[in-house]
C-alpha positions as CSV (number, residue, x, y, z in Angstrom):
1,M,-35.8,-1.8,32.2
2,T,-34.7,-4.7,29.9
3,G,-38.0,-4.5,28.0
4,G,-37.4,-0.8,27.2
5,H,-33.8,-1.8,26.0
6,D,-35.1,-4.5,23.9
7,D,-37.8,-2.3,22.3
8,R,-35.2,0.3,21.4
9,H,-33.1,-2.4,19.9
10,R,-35.7,-3.8,17.9
11,A,-36.9,-0.2,16.7
12,G,-33.3,0.3,15.7
13,R,-33.2,-2.7,13.6
14,I,-36.5,-1.8,11.8
15,A,-35.2,1.6,11.1
16,K,-32.1,0.2,9.5
17,T,-34.3,-2.3,7.3
18,V,-36.4,0.6,6.3
19,L,-33.4,2.6,5.3
20,A,-32.0,-0.4,3.6
21,V,-35.2,-0.9,1.4
22,I,-35.3,2.8,0.8
23,G,-31.7,2.8,-0.2
24,G,-32.2,-0.4,-2.5
25,I,-35.2,1.1,-4.1
26,T,-33.2,4.6,-4.9
27,V,-30.3,2.6,-6.4
28,T,-32.6,0.7,-8.6
29,L,-34.6,3.9,-9.8
30,V,-31.2,5.5,-10.5
31,L,-29.9,2.7,-12.4
32,F,-33.3,2.4,-14.4
33,V,-33.1,6.1,-15.3
34,A,-29.5,5.8,-16.3
35,V,-30.3,3.0,-18.7
36,L,-33.3,4.7,-20.1
37,V,-31.1,7.8,-20.8
38,Y,-28.7,5.6,-22.5
39,N,-31.0,3.9,-24.5
40,L,-33.0,7.2,-25.5
41,G,-29.6,9.1,-26.3
42,Y,-26.8,7.2,-26.9
43,A,-27.2,3.6,-27.5
44,V,-26.1,2.7,-31.1
45,R,-27.4,-0.4,-32.9
46,T,-27.0,-1.5,-36.6
47,V,-30.2,-1.8,-38.2
48,D,-29.4,-2.9,-41.6
49,T,-26.6,-3.4,-44.0
50,S,-25.8,-3.5,-47.7
51,T,-22.7,-4.8,-49.4
52,S,-21.1,-3.4,-52.6
53,P,-21.3,-5.8,-55.6
54,D,-17.6,-6.7,-55.4
55,G,-18.1,-7.6,-51.7
56,M,-15.3,-5.0,-50.6
57,F,-17.3,-2.5,-49.2
58,T,-20.2,-2.5,-46.7
59,L,-22.7,0.4,-45.5
60,E,-24.3,0.1,-42.4
61,L,-27.5,2.1,-41.2
62,Q,-27.4,2.5,-37.4
63,A,-30.0,3.9,-35.1
64,V,-28.5,6.3,-32.3
65,G,-30.5,6.4,-29.2
66,E,-34.5,6.0,-29.5
67,P,-37.0,8.8,-30.7
68,A,-38.8,10.5,-27.7
69,F,-42.3,12.1,-27.8
70,F,-42.6,11.8,-31.9
71,S,-39.3,13.5,-32.4
72,S,-37.1,12.9,-35.2
73,A,-35.0,9.6,-34.9
74,D,-31.0,10.1,-35.0
75,A,-29.3,7.8,-37.7
76,R,-25.8,7.2,-38.8
77,L,-24.3,5.9,-42.2
78,I,-20.9,4.1,-42.0
79,L,-19.1,2.9,-45.0
80,R,-16.6,0.4,-44.5
81,L,-13.9,-1.3,-46.3
82,G,-13.5,-4.5,-44.5
83,R,-13.1,-3.7,-40.9
84,Y,-12.2,0.0,-41.5
85,E,-14.1,2.8,-41.4
86,V,-13.9,5.1,-44.7
87,S,-16.6,7.6,-43.8
88,R,-19.7,8.5,-41.8
89,V,-22.7,10.7,-41.9
90,D,-24.8,11.5,-38.8
91,T,-28.2,12.7,-39.6
92,S,-31.9,12.3,-38.4
93,I,-35.0,10.9,-39.8
94,A,-38.6,12.8,-39.2
95,D,-41.0,9.8,-39.4
96,D,-43.7,10.7,-36.8
97,G,-41.7,9.3,-33.9
98,M,-41.0,5.9,-35.5
99,Q,-37.5,4.3,-35.1
100,V,-34.9,4.1,-37.8
101,R,-35.5,0.8,-39.5
102,P,-34.5,-1.1,-42.9
103,A,-37.5,0.6,-44.8
104,S,-36.0,4.0,-43.4
105,W,-33.5,3.7,-46.5
106,Q,-32.8,2.5,-50.1
107,V,-29.2,1.8,-51.4
108,S,-27.5,2.0,-55.1
109,W,-24.1,0.9,-55.7
110,N,-21.9,2.4,-58.5
111,D,-18.4,2.4,-59.7
112,T,-17.4,5.2,-57.3
113,G,-19.4,4.4,-54.1
114,A,-22.8,4.2,-52.7
115,K,-25.9,6.4,-53.1
116,V,-28.6,6.4,-50.3
117,R,-32.2,7.6,-49.9
118,L,-33.2,8.3,-46.4
119,R,-37.1,8.2,-46.0
120,G,-39.3,9.8,-43.7
121,S,-42.9,10.7,-43.4
122,E,-42.5,14.0,-42.3
123,Q,-39.6,15.3,-44.6
124,S,-38.6,15.4,-48.1
125,D,-36.1,12.4,-48.8
126,E,-32.5,13.0,-47.8
127,L,-29.9,11.8,-50.5
128,V,-26.4,11.0,-49.7
129,A,-23.6,9.8,-51.7
130,M,-20.4,8.4,-50.0
131,G,-17.5,7.7,-52.1
132,F,-15.0,4.8,-52.0
133,D,-12.6,7.6,-51.5
134,G,-14.0,9.1,-48.6
135,S,-16.0,11.8,-50.2
136,V,-19.3,12.6,-49.0
137,S,-22.2,14.9,-50.4
138,R,-25.7,15.3,-49.2
139,G,-29.1,16.9,-50.6
140,R,-32.8,16.8,-50.6
141,A,-34.9,15.4,-53.2
142,A,-38.8,15.6,-53.9
143,Q,-40.3,12.3,-53.0
144,D,-40.8,11.0,-56.6
145,E,-37.2,11.5,-57.5
146,T,-35.4,8.5,-58.4
147,L,-31.8,7.8,-57.1
148,G,-29.3,9.6,-59.2
149,E,-27.3,13.1,-58.9
150,L,-27.7,14.9,-55.8
151,P,-29.9,18.2,-56.2
152,N,-28.4,21.0,-54.6
153,A,-25.7,19.0,-52.7
154,E,-23.3,20.0,-50.0
155,V,-20.3,18.5,-51.4
156,G,-17.3,17.8,-49.1
157,E,-13.8,18.3,-49.8
158,P,-12.8,16.9,-53.0
159,S,-10.2,14.1,-52.8
160,A,-6.8,14.2,-54.3
161,P,-6.8,13.1,-58.1
162,L,-5.9,9.4,-58.7
163,G,-3.9,7.9,-61.5
164,D,-5.7,6.1,-64.3
165,D,-4.3,2.7,-63.2
166,V,-5.2,3.2,-59.4
167,T,-8.9,3.1,-58.2
168,S,-10.3,4.6,-55.3
169,S,-11.2,1.4,-53.7
170,E,-7.7,0.3,-54.0
171,V,-6.4,3.6,-52.3
172,A,-8.7,2.8,-49.3
173,Q,-7.5,-0.9,-49.3
174,R,-3.7,0.4,-49.2
175,E,-4.4,2.8,-46.3
176,A,-6.5,0.0,-44.2
177,E,-3.3,-2.0,-44.8
178,R,-1.0,0.3,-43.5
179,V,-2.9,1.1,-40.4
180,D,-3.0,-2.6,-39.6
181,A,0.4,-3.3,-40.1
182,G,1.2,-0.4,-37.8
183,Y,-0.8,-1.8,-35.1
184,K,0.7,-5.4,-35.4
185,A,4.3,-3.9,-35.6
186,V,3.7,-1.6,-32.5
187,Y,2.3,-4.6,-30.7
188,D,4.9,-7.2,-31.6
189,A,7.8,-4.7,-30.8
190,A,6.9,-3.0,-27.8
191,L,3.9,-4.4,-26.0
192,K,4.0,-8.2,-26.6
193,P,7.2,-8.5,-24.7
194,Q,5.1,-7.0,-21.8
195,G,2.8,-9.7,-21.7
196,Y,-0.1,-7.9,-23.2
197,G,-3.0,-9.7,-25.2
198,Y,-4.4,-8.5,-28.6
199,Q,-8.0,-8.1,-29.0
200,V,-9.5,-6.1,-31.8
201,T,-12.6,-4.2,-31.0
202,Y,-14.7,-1.4,-32.0
203,N,-16.2,1.6,-30.2
204,A,-19.8,2.9,-30.6
205,G,-18.5,5.2,-33.4
206,G,-17.2,2.3,-35.2
207,D,-13.5,3.1,-34.7
208,E,-11.1,0.4,-34.3
209,Q,-9.1,0.2,-31.1
210,V,-7.1,-3.0,-29.8
211,I,-7.6,-4.1,-26.1
212,L,-4.4,-5.1,-24.7
213,S,-5.6,-5.8,-20.9
214,K,-8.8,-5.5,-19.1
215,G,-9.3,-5.8,-15.3
216,S,-11.4,-4.4,-12.6
217,E,-9.7,-1.4,-12.3
218,K,-8.5,-0.5,-15.7
219,V,-8.5,-1.2,-19.4
220,I,-5.3,-0.7,-21.4
221,L,-5.6,0.3,-25.1
222,L,-3.7,0.8,-28.2
223,I,-5.5,3.2,-30.8
224,Y,-4.4,4.4,-34.2
225,D,-4.2,8.2,-33.5
226,R,-3.2,9.9,-36.9
227,E,-0.3,10.3,-39.5
228,S,2.8,12.1,-38.5
229,A,3.5,15.9,-39.6
230,N,5.7,14.5,-42.3
231,G,3.7,11.7,-43.5
232,A,6.5,9.2,-42.8
233,C,4.9,7.5,-39.9
234,A,1.5,6.3,-38.4
235,L,1.1,7.3,-34.7
236,Y,-0.4,4.9,-32.0
237,A,-1.6,5.9,-28.8
238,L,-1.1,3.5,-25.5
239,E,-3.8,4.6,-23.2
240,S,-5.3,3.5,-19.7
241,C,-9.0,4.0,-19.1
242,P,-10.5,3.7,-15.4
243,V,-13.1,0.9,-15.1
244,E,-16.1,2.6,-13.3
245,D,-19.0,1.1,-11.2
246,Y,-20.6,-2.0,-13.0
247,G,-17.6,-2.4,-15.4
248,S,-18.2,0.5,-17.6
249,W,-15.3,2.4,-19.0
250,S,-15.0,5.4,-21.4
251,I,-12.0,6.4,-23.7
252,D,-12.9,10.0,-22.9
253,D,-11.4,9.3,-19.2
254,A,-8.3,7.6,-20.8
255,T,-5.0,8.8,-19.7
256,L,-1.5,8.4,-22.0
257,L,0.7,5.9,-21.1
258,D,2.9,6.4,-24.4
259,E,2.8,7.2,-28.0
260,Y,4.5,5.1,-30.8
261,A,5.5,6.0,-34.2
262,Y,5.5,3.5,-36.8
263,V,7.7,4.2,-39.7
264,H,6.2,3.1,-42.9
265,E,9.3,2.8,-45.2
266,T,11.2,0.8,-42.7
267,G,8.8,-0.8,-40.3
268,E,10.7,0.5,-37.3
269,V,8.7,1.3,-34.2
270,I,9.8,4.3,-31.9
271,A,8.5,5.0,-28.5
272,S,8.1,8.6,-27.8
273,G,8.0,8.4,-23.8
274,K,5.2,10.7,-23.6
275,T,2.9,10.4,-20.8
276,S,0.8,13.6,-21.6
277,W,-0.4,15.2,-25.2
278,S,1.6,18.3,-24.0
279,D,5.0,16.2,-24.0
280,V,7.3,16.8,-26.9
281,G,8.8,13.1,-26.9
282,T,12.4,12.0,-27.5
283,Q,14.5,13.4,-30.1
284,S,14.4,10.0,-32.1
285,F,10.8,10.2,-32.1
286,R,10.8,14.0,-33.2
287,N,13.1,13.3,-36.0
288,A,11.2,10.5,-37.3
289,T,7.9,12.3,-37.3
290,G,8.9,15.8,-37.9
291,E,7.0,17.3,-34.9
């Protein structure tokens, strides 16, 4: 009788061990597939960079994911002024399944911006012009065509005319300084007294964000959203992102904790009291922003 009981007990332990092994293998396979899918479709890495002659602007060539089964490789161009993104272009390069690499592009700088030639063995070269003022134009060129005007280019929205004494790079510099001043003002006035830290980071798309705190359950962020309707304020969102398994988190899952208006003229910071994007906010916030 005792022997039968021991046999059943031993069989139960073996079954549990087998199930644990199967479960471990399953989890490992799921993680492997998740990492593979991420690397193939979403992972972003900087392949090469080019700097303007004055050293103020940088242009990055990024690979987005990896080409699969000899398909085109997704690529991204990002023009930056210091830490701030001026413009970006998402495209693809058909190069017999090859990855995006430094040989995939050629850059030429001029007084108004950068001109890029993107090369692929299975396509006509793509020409992209990215202006210091944020303008972008694109077109295709014959393989023997030198860098120059873009043929049959699709021109983006024209930028506002600048005065003779103001260059486009100066305008971009001023805008970047205004956004950065707002970040610091909101932090000093509303968030630093709460004990938050201040860590400047960038997401996969190259957008700036400030991490205020990061724990095992949530990440608190401050993010520049946009200019107010009346143009008098810069708006910054305070958001909380839940931390998922293995420490991952995404801004797509964030909830709004508050929104702040930074008044350009006075430097005043006004909290909206909003906890969802559908909230209208306080009267003082609405008066300052015109919304």
